[in-house]
N, CA, C, O and the ligand as a Tripos MOL2 file, in Angstrom:
@<TRIPOS>MOLECULE
protein
  321   319    81     0     0
PROTEIN
NO_CHARGES

@<TRIPOS>ATOM
      1 N          77.1610   85.8370   91.1980 N.3       1 MET1
      2 CA         76.1340   85.0910   91.9300 C.3       1 MET1
      3 C          74.9870   86.0000   92.3360 C.2       1 MET1
      4 O          75.2020   87.1090   92.8260 O.2       1 MET1
      5 N          73.7850   85.5280   92.1310 N.am      2 SER2
      6 CA         72.5860   86.2780   92.5280 C.3       2 SER2
      7 C          72.2770   86.0500   93.9750 C.2       2 SER2
      8 O          72.5350   84.9730   94.5130 O.2       2 SER2
      9 N          71.7260   87.0570   94.6120 N.am      3 ASP3
     10 CA         71.2960   86.8950   96.0530 C.3       3 ASP3
     11 C          69.8410   86.4930   96.1650 C.2       3 ASP3
     12 O          69.3050   86.3910   97.2690 O.2       3 ASP3
     13 N          69.1910   86.2620   95.0190 N.am      4 LEU4
     14 CA         67.7940   85.8510   95.0940 C.3       4 LEU4
     15 C          67.6140   84.4840   95.7420 C.2       4 LEU4
     16 O          68.4650   83.6030   95.6180 O.2       4 LEU4
     17 N          66.5100   84.3280   96.4220 N.am      5 PRO5
     18 CA         66.2830   82.9920   97.0480 C.3       5 PRO5
     19 C          66.1220   81.9010   96.0150 C.2       5 PRO5
     20 O          65.6200   82.1550   94.9200 O.2       5 PRO5
     21 N          66.5300   80.7120   96.3390 N.am      6 VAL6
     22 CA         66.4000   79.5500   95.4640 C.3       6 VAL6
     23 C          65.4640   78.5290   96.0760 C.2       6 VAL6
     24 O          65.5710   78.1960   97.2560 O.2       6 VAL6
     25 N          64.5490   78.0380   95.2670 N.am      7 VAL7
     26 CA         63.6190   76.9740   95.7230 C.3       7 VAL7
     27 C          63.6960   75.8550   94.7400 C.2       7 VAL7
     28 O          64.1520   76.0310   93.6100 O.2       7 VAL7
     29 N          63.2450   74.6840   95.1720 N.am      8 SER8
     30 CA         63.1920   73.5560   94.2350 C.3       8 SER8
     31 C          61.7610   73.4060   93.7110 C.2       8 SER8
     32 O          60.8100   73.8240   94.3720 O.2       8 SER8
     33 N          61.6110   72.8200   92.5440 N.am      9 ALA9
     34 CA         60.3330   72.6800   91.9340 C.3       9 ALA9
     35 C          59.7700   71.3030   92.1950 C.2       9 ALA9
     36 O          60.5260   70.3350   92.2700 O.2       9 ALA9
     37 N          58.4750   71.1900   92.3350 N.am     10 VAL10
     38 CA         57.8110   69.8840   92.5260 C.3      10 VAL10
     39 C          56.8480   69.6810   91.3630 C.2      10 VAL10
     40 O          55.9890   70.5190   91.0920 O.2      10 VAL10
     41 N          57.0070   68.5790   90.7010 N.am     11 LEU11
     42 CA         56.0700   68.2000   89.6050 C.3      11 LEU11
     43 C          55.0660   67.2060   90.1600 C.2      11 LEU11
     44 O          55.4140   66.1280   90.6400 O.2      11 LEU11
     45 N          53.8010   67.6140   90.0750 N.am     12 HIS12
     46 CA         52.7380   66.7530   90.6150 C.3      12 HIS12
     47 C          51.9910   66.1660   89.4200 C.2      12 HIS12
     48 O          51.4130   66.9110   88.6290 O.2      12 HIS12
     49 N          51.9950   64.8630   89.2830 N.am     13 ILE13
     50 CA         51.3560   64.2750   88.1280 C.3      13 ILE13
     51 C          50.2510   63.2760   88.6050 C.2      13 ILE13
     52 O          50.4520   62.4900   89.5300 O.2      13 ILE13
     53 N          49.1360   63.3510   87.9560 N.am     14 GLU14
     54 CA         48.0660   62.4040   88.2040 C.3      14 GLU14
     55 C          47.6280   61.8610   86.8250 C.2      14 GLU14
     56 O          47.6320   62.5950   85.8360 O.2      14 GLU14
     57 N          47.2650   60.6110   86.7760 N.am     15 MET15
     58 CA         46.8920   59.9790   85.5340 C.3      15 MET15
     59 C          45.5950   59.1540   85.8000 C.2      15 MET15
     60 O          45.6130   58.0410   86.3250 O.2      15 MET15
     61 N          44.4660   59.8020   85.3900 N.am     16 TYR16
     62 CA         43.1620   59.2310   85.8040 C.3      16 TYR16
     63 C          42.4960   58.4490   84.7130 C.2      16 TYR16
     64 O          42.5710   58.7740   83.5280 O.2      16 TYR16
     65 N          41.8220   57.3710   85.1720 N.am     17 VAL17
     66 CA         40.9070   56.6480   84.3270 C.3      17 VAL17
     67 C          39.5760   56.5290   85.0820 C.2      17 VAL17
     68 O          39.5280   56.6390   86.3080 O.2      17 VAL17
     69 N          38.5160   56.3050   84.3310 N.am     18 ASP18
     70 CA         37.2110   56.0080   84.9360 C.3      18 ASP18
     71 C          37.1470   54.4520   85.0770 C.2      18 ASP18
     72 O          37.2630   53.7190   84.0950 O.2      18 ASP18
     73 N          36.9610   54.0000   86.3070 N.am     19 CYS19
     74 CA         36.7570   52.5770   86.5150 C.3      19 CYS19
     75 C          35.5230   52.1060   85.7510 C.2      19 CYS19
     76 O          34.4520   52.6920   85.9030 O.2      19 CYS19
     77 N          35.6490   51.0590   84.9330 N.am     20 PRO20
     78 CA         34.4660   50.5550   84.2230 C.3      20 PRO20
     79 C          33.4930   49.8100   85.1230 C.2      20 PRO20
     80 O          32.3780   49.4970   84.7080 O.2      20 PRO20
     81 N          33.9090   49.5250   86.3530 N.am     21 GLY21
     82 CA         32.9930   48.8180   87.2650 C.3      21 GLY21
     83 C          32.1550   49.7590   88.0940 C.2      21 GLY21
     84 O          30.9560   49.5350   88.2580 O.2      21 GLY21
     85 N          32.7690   50.8240   88.6290 N.am     22 CYS22
     86 CA         32.0310   51.7200   89.5690 C.3      22 CYS22
     87 C          32.1100   53.1940   89.1770 C.2      22 CYS22
     88 O          31.5680   54.0530   89.8730 O.2      22 CYS22
     89 N          32.7710   53.4830   88.0880 N.am     23 GLN23
     90 CA         32.8640   54.8450   87.5570 C.3      23 GLN23
     91 C          33.6770   55.7990   88.4520 C.2      23 GLN23
     92 O          33.7100   57.0070   88.2200 O.2      23 GLN23
     93 N          34.3150   55.2450   89.4520 N.am     24 ASN24
     94 CA         35.2060   56.0880   90.2890 C.3      24 ASN24
     95 C          36.4190   56.5140   89.4850 C.2      24 ASN24
     96 O          36.8600   55.7710   88.6080 O.2      24 ASN24
     97 N          36.9640   57.6690   89.7520 N.am     25 TYR25
     98 CA         38.2460   58.0610   89.2020 C.3      25 TYR25
     99 C          39.3240   57.2270   89.8710 C.2      25 TYR25
    100 O          39.4000   57.1480   91.0970 O.2      25 TYR25
    101 N          40.1630   56.6010   89.0380 N.am     26 VAL26
    102 CA         41.3040   55.8260   89.5240 C.3      26 VAL26
    103 C          42.5510   56.5230   89.0590 C.2      26 VAL26
    104 O          42.7430   56.7060   87.8570 O.2      26 VAL26
    105 N          43.4310   56.9300   90.0060 N.am     27 ASN27
    106 CA         44.6980   57.5260   89.6580 C.3      27 ASN27
    107 C          45.7340   56.4010   89.5030 C.2      27 ASN27
    108 O          46.1180   55.7710   90.4890 O.2      27 ASN27
    109 N          46.1800   56.1530   88.2700 N.am     28 LEU28
    110 CA         47.0500   55.0490   87.9660 C.3      28 LEU28
    111 C          48.3840   55.1640   88.7270 C.2      28 LEU28
    112 O          49.0970   54.1750   88.8930 O.2      28 LEU28
    113 N          48.7020   56.3590   89.1750 N.am     29 LEU29
    114 CA         49.9760   56.5830   89.8620 C.3      29 LEU29
    115 C          49.8760   56.5120   91.3870 C.2      29 LEU29
    116 O          50.8370   56.8120   92.0960 O.2      29 LEU29
    117 N          48.6860   56.1060   91.8870 N.am     30 ASP30
    118 CA         48.4460   56.1070   93.2940 C.3      30 ASP30
    119 C          48.0140   54.6800   93.7720 C.2      30 ASP30
    120 O          46.9020   54.2370   93.4850 O.2      30 ASP30
    121 N          48.8780   54.0090   94.4710 N.am     31 GLU31
    122 CA         48.5680   52.6440   94.8840 C.3      31 GLU31
    123 C          47.2680   52.5520   95.7140 C.2      31 GLU31
    124 O          46.6200   51.5060   95.7480 O.2      31 GLU31
    125 N          46.9150   53.6240   96.3550 N.am     32 ARG32
    126 CA         45.6950   53.5950   97.1600 C.3      32 ARG32
    127 C          44.4480   53.4570   96.2800 C.2      32 ARG32
    128 O          43.3950   53.0170   96.7410 O.2      32 ARG32
    129 N          44.5900   53.8480   94.9800 N.am     33 ASP33
    130 CA         43.4600   53.6960   94.0290 C.3      33 ASP33
    131 C          43.5310   52.4160   93.2670 C.2      33 ASP33
    132 O          42.5280   52.0330   92.6660 O.2      33 ASP33
    133 N          44.6730   51.7010   93.2430 N.am     34 THR34
    134 CA         44.8720   50.5210   92.3610 C.3      34 THR34
    135 C          45.1020   49.2290   93.1660 C.2      34 THR34
    136 O          45.9100   48.3670   92.8210 O.2      34 THR34
    137 N          44.3260   49.1610   94.2690 N.am     35 ASP35
    138 CA         44.3290   47.9530   95.0760 C.3      35 ASP35
    139 C          45.7010   47.5950   95.6140 C.2      35 ASP35
    140 O          46.0210   46.4180   95.7750 O.2      35 ASP35
    141 N          46.5220   48.6180   95.8960 N.am     36 GLY36
    142 CA         47.7930   48.3720   96.5210 C.3      36 GLY36
    143 C          48.9210   48.0190   95.5340 C.2      36 GLY36
    144 O          50.0480   47.7510   95.9500 O.2      36 GLY36
    145 N          48.6180   48.0210   94.2520 N.am     37 VAL37
    146 CA         49.6110   47.6590   93.2570 C.3      37 VAL37
    147 C          50.2880   48.9420   92.6890 C.2      37 VAL37
    148 O          49.6140   49.8820   92.2670 O.2      37 VAL37
    149 N          51.6080   48.9410   92.6940 N.am     38 ALA38
    150 CA         52.3440   50.0830   92.0810 C.3      38 ALA38
    151 C          52.5080   49.8380   90.6450 C.2      38 ALA38
    152 O          53.3570   49.0460   90.2340 O.2      38 ALA38
    153 N          51.6880   50.5220   89.8300 N.am     39 LEU39
    154 CA         51.6830   50.3040   88.3690 C.3      39 LEU39
    155 C          52.7990   51.0280   87.6780 C.2      39 LEU39
    156 O          53.1130   50.7090   86.5310 O.2      39 LEU39
    157 N          53.4260   52.0120   88.3400 N.am     40 ASN40
    158 CA         54.4270   52.8150   87.6820 C.3      40 ASN40
    159 C          55.8490   52.3810   88.0160 C.2      40 ASN40
    160 O          56.7580   53.2110   88.0080 O.2      40 ASN40
    161 N          56.0650   51.0810   88.3130 N.am     41 ASP41
    162 CA         57.3400   50.5620   88.6100 C.3      41 ASP41
    163 C          58.3040   50.8990   87.4710 C.2      41 ASP41
    164 O          57.9490   50.7760   86.2990 O.2      41 ASP41
    165 N          59.4980   51.3160   87.8080 N.am     42 ASP42
    166 CA         60.5030   51.7000   86.7860 C.3      42 ASP42
    167 C          59.9790   52.8290   85.8720 C.2      42 ASP42
    168 O          60.4220   52.9680   84.7320 O.2      42 ASP42
    169 N          59.0430   53.6170   86.3840 N.am     43 SER43
    170 CA         58.4650   54.7380   85.6410 C.3      43 SER43
    171 C          57.8520   54.2640   84.2820 C.2      43 SER43
    172 O          57.8540   55.0060   83.3000 O.2      43 SER43
    173 N          57.3530   53.0630   84.2600 N.am     44 ILE44
    174 CA         56.8520   52.5160   83.0050 C.3      44 ILE44
    175 C          55.6770   53.3300   82.4280 C.2      44 ILE44
    176 O          55.5150   53.4290   81.2120 O.2      44 ILE44
    177 N          54.8700   53.9040   83.3210 N.am     45 LEU45
    178 CA         53.7720   54.7330   82.8300 C.3      45 LEU45
    179 C          54.2400   56.1190   82.4250 C.2      45 LEU45
    180 O          53.8550   56.6370   81.3760 O.2      45 LEU45
    181 N          55.0620   56.7050   83.2530 N.am     46 LEU46
    182 CA         55.5380   58.0760   82.9540 C.3      46 LEU46
    183 C          56.3840   58.1150   81.7350 C.2      46 LEU46
    184 O          56.3310   59.0990   80.9970 O.2      46 LEU46
    185 N          57.1650   57.1030   81.4760 N.am     47 ARG47
    186 CA         57.9810   57.0980   80.2850 C.3      47 ARG47
    187 C          57.1450   57.0490   79.0040 C.2      47 ARG47
    188 O          57.5940   57.4720   77.9390 O.2      47 ARG47
    189 N          55.9440   56.5340   79.1250 N.am     48 GLN48
    190 CA         55.0530   56.4850   77.9410 C.3      48 GLN48
    191 C          54.4190   57.8410   77.6260 C.2      48 GLN48
    192 O          53.7560   57.9870   76.5990 O.2      48 GLN48
    193 N          54.6180   58.8440   78.5070 N.am     49 MET49
    194 CA         54.0680   60.1650   78.2620 C.3      49 MET49
    195 C          54.7850   60.8200   77.0690 C.2      49 MET49
    196 O          54.2090   61.6890   76.4130 O.2      49 MET49
    197 N          55.9940   60.4280   76.7880 N.am     50 PHE50
    198 CA         56.7870   61.0440   75.7210 C.3      50 PHE50
    199 C          57.2280   59.9720   74.6980 C.2      50 PHE50
    200 O          58.4140   59.6580   74.5960 O.2      50 PHE50
    201 N          56.2860   59.4330   73.9650 N.am     51 PRO51
    202 CA         56.6000   58.3240   73.0350 C.3      51 PRO51
    203 C          57.3440   58.8090   71.8020 C.2      51 PRO51
    204 O          57.2150   59.9750   71.4280 O.2      51 PRO51
    205 N          58.0980   57.9650   71.1790 N.am     52 ALA52
    206 CA         58.8540   58.2870   70.0210 C.3      52 ALA52
    207 C          57.9740   58.7530   68.8470 C.2      52 ALA52
    208 O          58.3650   59.6200   68.0660 O.2      52 ALA52
    209 N          56.7930   58.1630   68.7470 N.am     53 LYS53
    210 CA         55.9410   58.4600   67.6190 C.3      53 LYS53
    211 C          55.2810   59.8360   67.7320 C.2      53 LYS53
    212 O          54.7010   60.3280   66.7640 O.2      53 LYS53
    213 N          55.3660   60.4470   68.8930 N.am     54 GLY54
    214 CA         54.7530   61.7740   69.0270 C.3      54 GLY54
    215 C          53.3230   61.8330   69.4390 C.2      54 GLY54
    216 O          52.8010   62.9160   69.7050 O.2      54 GLY54
    217 N          52.6690   60.7040   69.5010 N.am     55 ASP55
    218 CA         51.3440   60.7080   70.0900 C.3      55 ASP55
    219 C          51.2410   59.6330   71.1560 C.2      55 ASP55
    220 O          52.1790   58.8630   71.3610 O.2      55 ASP55
    221 N          50.1170   59.5810   71.8270 N.am     56 ASN56
    222 CA         50.0140   58.6700   72.9530 C.3      56 ASN56
    223 C          48.9840   57.5350   72.6580 C.2      56 ASN56
    224 O          48.3800   56.9660   73.5680 O.2      56 ASN56
    225 N          48.8150   57.2340   71.3260 N.am     57 SER57
    226 CA         47.8510   56.2110   70.9660 C.3      57 SER57
    227 C          48.3110   54.8070   71.3580 C.2      57 SER57
    228 O          47.5020   53.8830   71.4540 O.2      57 SER57
    229 N          49.6520   54.6540   71.5870 N.am     58 ASP58
    230 CA         50.1440   53.3030   71.9780 C.3      58 ASP58
    231 C          50.3290   53.1660   73.4810 C.2      58 ASP58
    232 O          50.8810   52.1760   73.9620 O.2      58 ASP58
    233 N          49.8560   54.1800   74.2280 N.am     59 PHE59
    234 CA         49.9500   54.1000   75.6800 C.3      59 PHE59
    235 C          49.1650   52.8640   76.1560 C.2      59 PHE59
    236 O          48.0510   52.6170   75.6950 O.2      59 PHE59
    237 N          49.7640   52.0840   77.0930 N.am     60 LYS60
    238 CA         48.9920   50.9970   77.6650 C.3      60 LYS60
    239 C          49.4300   50.7330   79.0880 C.2      60 LYS60
    240 O          50.5750   50.9590   79.4800 O.2      60 LYS60
    241 N          48.4290   50.2260   79.8650 N.am     61 CYS61
    242 CA         48.6500   49.8130   81.2380 C.3      61 CYS61
    243 C          47.7270   48.6520   81.4690 C.2      61 CYS61
    244 O          46.5050   48.7860   81.4080 O.2      61 CYS61
    245 N          48.3280   47.4890   81.7400 N.am     62 ASP62
    246 CA         47.5030   46.2560   81.8320 C.3      62 ASP62
    247 C          47.1900   45.9140   83.2640 C.2      62 ASP62
    248 O          47.9620   46.1940   84.1810 O.2      62 ASP62
    249 N          46.0440   45.3060   83.4330 N.am     63 GLU63
    250 CA         45.6300   44.7220   84.7050 C.3      63 GLU63
    251 C          45.6140   45.6880   85.8750 C.2      63 GLU63
    252 O          46.2670   45.4980   86.9010 O.2      63 GLU63
    253 N          44.8320   46.7330   85.6620 N.am     64 VAL64
    254 CA         44.5740   47.6970   86.7340 C.3      64 VAL64
    255 C          43.3950   47.1760   87.6010 C.2      64 VAL64
    256 O          42.3350   46.8440   87.0720 O.2      64 VAL64
    257 N          43.5850   47.1130   88.8660 N.am     65 THR65
    258 CA         42.4580   46.7400   89.7240 C.3      65 THR65
    259 C          42.0040   47.8960   90.5560 C.2      65 THR65
    260 O          42.8090   48.5350   91.2330 O.2      65 THR65
    261 N          40.7080   48.1800   90.5160 N.am     66 CYS66
    262 CA         40.1290   49.2770   91.2840 C.3      66 CYS66
    263 C          40.0370   48.9390   92.7560 C.2      66 CYS66
    264 O          39.5260   47.8810   93.1200 O.2      66 CYS66
    265 N          40.5200   49.8170   93.5980 N.am     67 THR67
    266 CA         40.4850   49.5640   95.0590 C.3      67 THR67
    267 C          39.0260   49.4480   95.5130 C.2      67 THR67
    268 O          38.7060   48.6020   96.3490 O.2      67 THR67
    269 N          38.1420   50.2890   94.9710 N.am     68 GLU68
    270 CA         36.7410   50.3040   95.4300 C.3      68 GLU68
    271 C          35.9670   49.0630   95.1350 C.2      68 GLU68
    272 O          35.3850   48.4690   96.0430 O.2      68 GLU68
    273 N          35.9400   48.6460   93.8810 N.am     69 CYS69
    274 CA         35.0510   47.5590   93.4570 C.3      69 CYS69
    275 C          35.8050   46.3120   92.9630 C.2      69 CYS69
    276 O          35.1860   45.3140   92.5940 O.2      69 CYS69
    277 N          37.1430   46.3790   92.9600 N.am     70 LYS70
    278 CA         37.9640   45.2140   92.5910 C.3      70 LYS70
    279 C          37.8380   44.8000   91.1440 C.2      70 LYS70
    280 O          38.3140   43.7290   90.7680 O.2      70 LYS70
    281 N          37.2160   45.6110   90.3320 N.am     71 THR71
    282 CA         37.1890   45.3320   88.8790 C.3      71 THR71
    283 C          38.5910   45.4550   88.3260 C.2      71 THR71
    284 O          39.3040   46.4040   88.6510 O.2      71 THR71
    285 N          39.0020   44.5000   87.4830 N.am     72 THR72
    286 CA         40.3290   44.5930   86.8240 C.3      72 THR72
    287 C          40.1260   44.8900   85.3400 C.2      72 THR72
    288 O          39.2840   44.2780   84.6830 O.2      72 THR72
    289 N          40.9200   45.8490   84.8150 N.am     73 PHE73
    290 CA         40.7080   46.2640   83.4240 C.3      73 PHE73
    291 C          42.0610   46.7270   82.8470 C.2      73 PHE73
    292 O          43.0170   46.9480   83.5910 O.2      73 PHE73
    293 N          42.1240   46.8670   81.5130 N.am     74 ASN74
    294 CA         43.3100   47.3630   80.8580 C.3      74 ASN74
    295 C          43.0320   48.8230   80.3930 C.2      74 ASN74
    296 O          41.8860   49.2160   80.1720 O.2      74 ASN74
    297 N          44.1120   49.5900   80.2590 N.am     75 VAL75
    298 CA         44.0120   50.9730   79.7880 C.3      75 VAL75
    299 C          44.7810   51.0710   78.4460 C.2      75 VAL75
    300 O          45.9020   50.5800   78.3090 O.2      75 VAL75
    301 N          44.1180   51.7370   77.4560 N.am     76 ARG76
    302 CA         44.7100   52.0280   76.1630 C.3      76 ARG76
    303 C          44.5650   53.4740   75.8410 C.2      76 ARG76
    304 O          43.4990   54.0490   76.0590 O.2      76 ARG76
    305 N          45.5960   54.0830   75.3300 N.am     77 GLU77
    306 CA         45.5860   55.4920   74.9230 C.3      77 GLU77
    307 C          45.6440   56.4290   76.1700 C.2      77 GLU77
    308 O          45.1470   56.1340   77.2560 O.2      77 GLU77
    309 N          46.2840   57.5520   75.9040 N.am     78 LEU78
    310 CA         46.4690   58.5670   76.9290 C.3      78 LEU78
    311 C          46.1310   59.9340   76.3390 C.2      78 LEU78
    312 O          46.7150   60.3350   75.3320 O.2      78 LEU78
    313 N          45.2320   60.6220   76.9320 N.am     79 GLU79
    314 CA         44.8660   61.9890   76.5430 C.3      79 GLU79
    315 C          45.5980   62.9790   77.4510 C.2      79 GLU79
    316 O          45.6600   62.7870   78.6660 O.2      79 GLU79
    317 N          46.1560   64.0460   76.8490 N.am     80 TRP80
    318 CA         46.7130   65.1090   77.6890 C.3      80 TRP80
    319 C          45.6770   66.1620   77.9500 C.2      80 TRP80
    320 O          45.9530   67.1430   78.6400 O.2      80 TRP80
    321 ZN         35.7570   50.4670   90.5840 Zn       81 ZN81
@<TRIPOS>BOND
     1     1     2 1
     2     2     3 1
     3     3     4 2
     4     3     5 am
     5     5     6 1
     6     6     7 1
     7     7     8 2
     8     7     9 am
     9     9    10 1
    10    10    11 1
    11    11    12 2
    12    11    13 am
    13    13    14 1
    14    14    15 1
    15    15    16 2
    16    15    17 am
    17    17    18 1
    18    18    19 1
    19    19    20 2
    20    19    21 am
    21    21    22 1
    22    22    23 1
    23    23    24 2
    24    23    25 am
    25    25    26 1
    26    26    27 1
    27    27    28 2
    28    27    29 am
    29    29    30 1
    30    30    31 1
    31    31    32 2
    32    31    33 am
    33    33    34 1
    34    34    35 1
    35    35    36 2
    36    35    37 am
    37    37    38 1
    38    38    39 1
    39    39    40 2
    40    39    41 am
    41    41    42 1
    42    42    43 1
    43    43    44 2
    44    43    45 am
    45    45    46 1
    46    46    47 1
    47    47    48 2
    48    47    49 am
    49    49    50 1
    50    50    51 1
    51    51    52 2
    52    51    53 am
    53    53    54 1
    54    54    55 1
    55    55    56 2
    56    55    57 am
    57    57    58 1
    58    58    59 1
    59    59    60 2
    60    59    61 am
    61    61    62 1
    62    62    63 1
    63    63    64 2
    64    63    65 am
    65    65    66 1
    66    66    67 1
    67    67    68 2
    68    67    69 am
    69    69    70 1
    70    70    71 1
    71    71    72 2
    72    71    73 am
    73    73    74 1
    74    74    75 1
    75    75    76 2
    76    75    77 am
    77    77    78 1
    78    78    79 1
    79    79    80 2
    80    79    81 am
    81    81    82 1
    82    82    83 1
    83    83    84 2
    84    83    85 am
    85    85    86 1
    86    86    87 1
    87    87    88 2
    88    87    89 am
    89    89    90 1
    90    90    91 1
    91    91    92 2
    92    91    93 am
    93    93    94 1
    94    94    95 1
    95    95    96 2
    96    95    97 am
    97    97    98 1
    98    98    99 1
    99    99   100 2
   100    99   101 am
   101   101   102 1
   102   102   103 1
   103   103   104 2
   104   103   105 am
   105   105   106 1
   106   106   107 1
   107   107   108 2
   108   107   109 am
   109   109   110 1
   110   110   111 1
   111   111   112 2
   112   111   113 am
   113   113   114 1
   114   114   115 1
   115   115   116 2
   116   115   117 am
   117   117   118 1
   118   118   119 1
   119   119   120 2
   120   119   121 am
   121   121   122 1
   122   122   123 1
   123   123   124 2
   124   123   125 am
   125   125   126 1
   126   126   127 1
   127   127   128 2
   128   127   129 am
   129   129   130 1
   130   130   131 1
   131   131   132 2
   132   131   133 am
   133   133   134 1
   134   134   135 1
   135   135   136 2
   136   135   137 am
   137   137   138 1
   138   138   139 1
   139   139   140 2
   140   139   141 am
   141   141   142 1
   142   142   143 1
   143   143   144 2
   144   143   145 am
   145   145   146 1
   146   146   147 1
   147   147   148 2
   148   147   149 am
   149   149   150 1
   150   150   151 1
   151   151   152 2
   152   151   153 am
   153   153   154 1
   154   154   155 1
   155   155   156 2
   156   155   157 am
   157   157   158 1
   158   158   159 1
   159   159   160 2
   160   159   161 am
   161   161   162 1
   162   162   163 1
   163   163   164 2
   164   163   165 am
   165   165   166 1
   166   166   167 1
   167   167   168 2
   168   167   169 am
   169   169   170 1
   170   170   171 1
   171   171   172 2
   172   171   173 am
   173   173   174 1
   174   174   175 1
   175   175   176 2
   176   175   177 am
   177   177   178 1
   178   178   179 1
   179   179   180 2
   180   179   181 am
   181   181   182 1
   182   182   183 1
   183   183   184 2
   184   183   185 am
   185   185   186 1
   186   186   187 1
   187   187   188 2
   188   187   189 am
   189   189   190 1
   190   190   191 1
   191   191   192 2
   192   191   193 am
   193   193   194 1
   194   194   195 1
   195   195   196 2
   196   195   197 am
   197   197   198 1
   198   198   199 1
   199   199   200 2
   200   199   201 am
   201   201   202 1
   202   202   203 1
   203   203   204 2
   204   203   205 am
   205   205   206 1
   206   206   207 1
   207   207   208 2
   208   207   209 am
   209   209   210 1
   210   210   211 1
   211   211   212 2
   212   211   213 am
   213   213   214 1
   214   214   215 1
   215   215   216 2
   216   215   217 am
   217   217   218 1
   218   218   219 1
   219   219   220 2
   220   219   221 am
   221   221   222 1
   222   222   223 1
   223   223   224 2
   224   223   225 am
   225   225   226 1
   226   226   227 1
   227   227   228 2
   228   227   229 am
   229   229   230 1
   230   230   231 1
   231   231   232 2
   232   231   233 am
   233   233   234 1
   234   234   235 1
   235   235   236 2
   236   235   237 am
   237   237   238 1
   238   238   239 1
   239   239   240 2
   240   239   241 am
   241   241   242 1
   242   242   243 1
   243   243   244 2
   244   243   245 am
   245   245   246 1
   246   246   247 1
   247   247   248 2
   248   247   249 am
   249   249   250 1
   250   250   251 1
   251   251   252 2
   252   251   253 am
   253   253   254 1
   254   254   255 1
   255   255   256 2
   256   255   257 am
   257   257   258 1
   258   258   259 1
   259   259   260 2
   260   259   261 am
   261   261   262 1
   262   262   263 1
   263   263   264 2
   264   263   265 am
   265   265   266 1
   266   266   267 1
   267   267   268 2
   268   267   269 am
   269   269   270 1
   270   270   271 1
   271   271   272 2
   272   271   273 am
   273   273   274 1
   274   274   275 1
   275   275   276 2
   276   275   277 am
   277   277   278 1
   278   278   279 1
   279   279   280 2
   280   279   281 am
   281   281   282 1
   282   282   283 1
   283   283   284 2
   284   283   285 am
   285   285   286 1
   286   286   287 1
   287   287   288 2
   288   287   289 am
   289   289   290 1
   290   290   291 1
   291   291   292 2
   292   291   293 am
   293   293   294 1
   294   294   295 1
   295   295   296 2
   296   295   297 am
   297   297   298 1
   298   298   299 1
   299   299   300 2
   300   299   301 am
   301   301   302 1
   302   302   303 1
   303   303   304 2
   304   303   305 am
   305   305   306 1
   306   306   307 1
   307   307   308 2
   308   307   309 am
   309   309   310 1
   310   310   311 1
   311   311   312 2
   312   311   313 am
   313   313   314 1
   314   314   315 1
   315   315   316 2
   316   315   317 am
   317   317   318 1
   318   318   319 1
   319   319   320 2
@<TRIPOS>SUBSTRUCTURE
     1 MET1         2 RESIDUE 1 A MET
     2 SER2         6 RESIDUE 1 A SER
     3 ASP3        10 RESIDUE 1 A ASP
     4 LEU4        14 RESIDUE 1 A LEU
     5 PRO5        18 RESIDUE 1 A PRO
     6 VAL6        22 RESIDUE 1 A VAL
     7 VAL7        26 RESIDUE 1 A VAL
     8 SER8        30 RESIDUE 1 A SER
     9 ALA9        34 RESIDUE 1 A ALA
    10 VAL10       38 RESIDUE 1 A VAL
    11 LEU11       42 RESIDUE 1 A LEU
    12 HIS12       46 RESIDUE 1 A HIS
    13 ILE13       50 RESIDUE 1 A ILE
    14 GLU14       54 RESIDUE 1 A GLU
    15 MET15       58 RESIDUE 1 A MET
    16 TYR16       62 RESIDUE 1 A TYR
    17 VAL17       66 RESIDUE 1 A VAL
    18 ASP18       70 RESIDUE 1 A ASP
    19 CYS19       74 RESIDUE 1 A CYS
    20 PRO20       78 RESIDUE 1 A PRO
    21 GLY21       82 RESIDUE 1 A GLY
    22 CYS22       86 RESIDUE 1 A CYS
    23 GLN23       90 RESIDUE 1 A GLN
    24 ASN24       94 RESIDUE 1 A ASN
    25 TYR25       98 RESIDUE 1 A TYR
    26 VAL26      102 RESIDUE 1 A VAL
    27 ASN27      106 RESIDUE 1 A ASN
    28 LEU28      110 RESIDUE 1 A LEU
    29 LEU29      114 RESIDUE 1 A LEU
    30 ASP30      118 RESIDUE 1 A ASP
    31 GLU31      122 RESIDUE 1 A GLU
    32 ARG32      126 RESIDUE 1 A ARG
    33 ASP33      130 RESIDUE 1 A ASP
    34 THR34      134 RESIDUE 1 A THR
    35 ASP35      138 RESIDUE 1 A ASP
    36 GLY36      142 RESIDUE 1 A GLY
    37 VAL37      146 RESIDUE 1 A VAL
    38 ALA38      150 RESIDUE 1 A ALA
    39 LEU39      154 RESIDUE 1 A LEU
    40 ASN40      158 RESIDUE 1 A ASN
    41 ASP41      162 RESIDUE 1 A ASP
    42 ASP42      166 RESIDUE 1 A ASP
    43 SER43      170 RESIDUE 1 A SER
    44 ILE44      174 RESIDUE 1 A ILE
    45 LEU45      178 RESIDUE 1 A LEU
    46 LEU46      182 RESIDUE 1 A LEU
    47 ARG47      186 RESIDUE 1 A ARG
    48 GLN48      190 RESIDUE 1 A GLN
    49 MET49      194 RESIDUE 1 A MET
    50 PHE50      198 RESIDUE 1 A PHE
    51 PRO51      202 RESIDUE 1 A PRO
    52 ALA52      206 RESIDUE 1 A ALA
    53 LYS53      210 RESIDUE 1 A LYS
    54 GLY54      214 RESIDUE 1 A GLY
    55 ASP55      218 RESIDUE 1 A ASP
    56 ASN56      222 RESIDUE 1 A ASN
    57 SER57      226 RESIDUE 1 A SER
    58 ASP58      230 RESIDUE 1 A ASP
    59 PHE59      234 RESIDUE 1 A PHE
    60 LYS60      238 RESIDUE 1 A LYS
    61 CYS61      242 RESIDUE 1 A CYS
    62 ASP62      246 RESIDUE 1 A ASP
    63 GLU63      250 RESIDUE 1 A GLU
    64 VAL64      254 RESIDUE 1 A VAL
    65 THR65      258 RESIDUE 1 A THR
    66 CYS66      262 RESIDUE 1 A CYS
    67 THR67      266 RESIDUE 1 A THR
    68 GLU68      270 RESIDUE 1 A GLU
    69 CYS69      274 RESIDUE 1 A CYS
    70 LYS70      278 RESIDUE 1 A LYS
    71 THR71      282 RESIDUE 1 A THR
    72 THR72      286 RESIDUE 1 A THR
    73 PHE73      290 RESIDUE 1 A PHE
    74 ASN74      294 RESIDUE 1 A ASN
    75 VAL75      298 RESIDUE 1 A VAL
    76 ARG76      302 RESIDUE 1 A ARG
    77 GLU77      306 RESIDUE 1 A GLU
    78 LEU78      310 RESIDUE 1 A LEU
    79 GLU79      314 RESIDUE 1 A GLU
    80 TRP80      318 RESIDUE 1 A TRP
    81 ZN81       321 GROUP 0 **** ****
């Protein structure tokens, strides 16, 4: 056994889109940005980060509403 201190790791993920209505950055993983809607239920967005095909061209998130301007839009593709 090592006597070195042990800490836990924290992974901090943000997934941004430009709102087509007001150009604000919208973090798809933050309900405060998406009009109170949790878009990552059951990790549906994060699971798409590692698709079977090896790219993220089939990433999608439907009906995102911007908290600022209430514009609703769909997201296609994910860039790393
Ligand atoms: Zn907006």
